[in-house]
N, C-alpha and C positions, 0 to 999 in steps of 0.2 A: 503493500499500502503507499502510496506516495504521498509524503506530505509537505506542506507548504507552510515556513514558518515568516511570520512578518513581524516586526520590532519596531515601535516606534517610541523613542522617550525624547520627553521635551526637558533641555536644563537651564536651569538660571544660572550660566557661567555666559563669559563674551563667545559669541559665537567664531570670530576669530581664531582665537583661541581653541575652541574643540574641533575648528576643522583644523587647526596643525595636528593636532595629537592623533586625530582618526585617521587622516593621510600619512602621517608618518608610520607605518604599518610595519616599518623593522623594528620599532621599538617596542613592541607590542610581548616581547619574551620579557621584557621588564617588570610586565604589570599585568598581564593578563594570564591567569591561573594554567597551569599545564601548557602555553606555548613554549615552544623552546628554540625557533628561530622563524625565519621569515625570508622571504626574497621577492625582487621585483621580476617578473616573466617579461613584460613588455611594457612601455610606456610610449603610445600615439595621443599626446595631449587633444582632450580632456580624457582621455582613457588610459587607467593603466591597470594591469593583470598582474596580480599580487599572489603568492602561494604562501599559508600559514602552516605550521608545522607544529604536531601536539604531541606530547608523551603523556598518557594517561594510563596510570595501572601497570606501567612495563609495555604499552602498545601503544605504536605508532599511528598518526594520522594526519592527514594532510587537507587542508581548505583549500580551493583555489575561488579569486573573485575577478570578478570583472567592477571596477571603480570608476564610476564618470563622475569626477571631480567638477563640480560648476562654480560659480561664483561664491553663491552661499548655502551650498548642501552637496551631500556626497552620495549618491546611490550607487549602493555596494549590491551583486547581484552574486551568488555561488553559484560557480559555473563546475565545479568538480568537489563533492564533499563526500565523507566515510559513510554517512548513514541519510 
């Protein structure tokens, strides 16, 4: 059974700072639980394709996403996921 997960969160912080944190996925391993690495697969502005590596309970998982970076938002679409 295919599941579709959508998540939206409104944060009461400076939008520019929030976008900088979200768009800098290379730093995710510093604060996202289980994330052990990140890499940029391709960049063709405004589109970036990235890959995150997770190690959960001794098993490695990979997530790839297509990120459309706009002036005031980032649209993230997972293109490859473990579940």
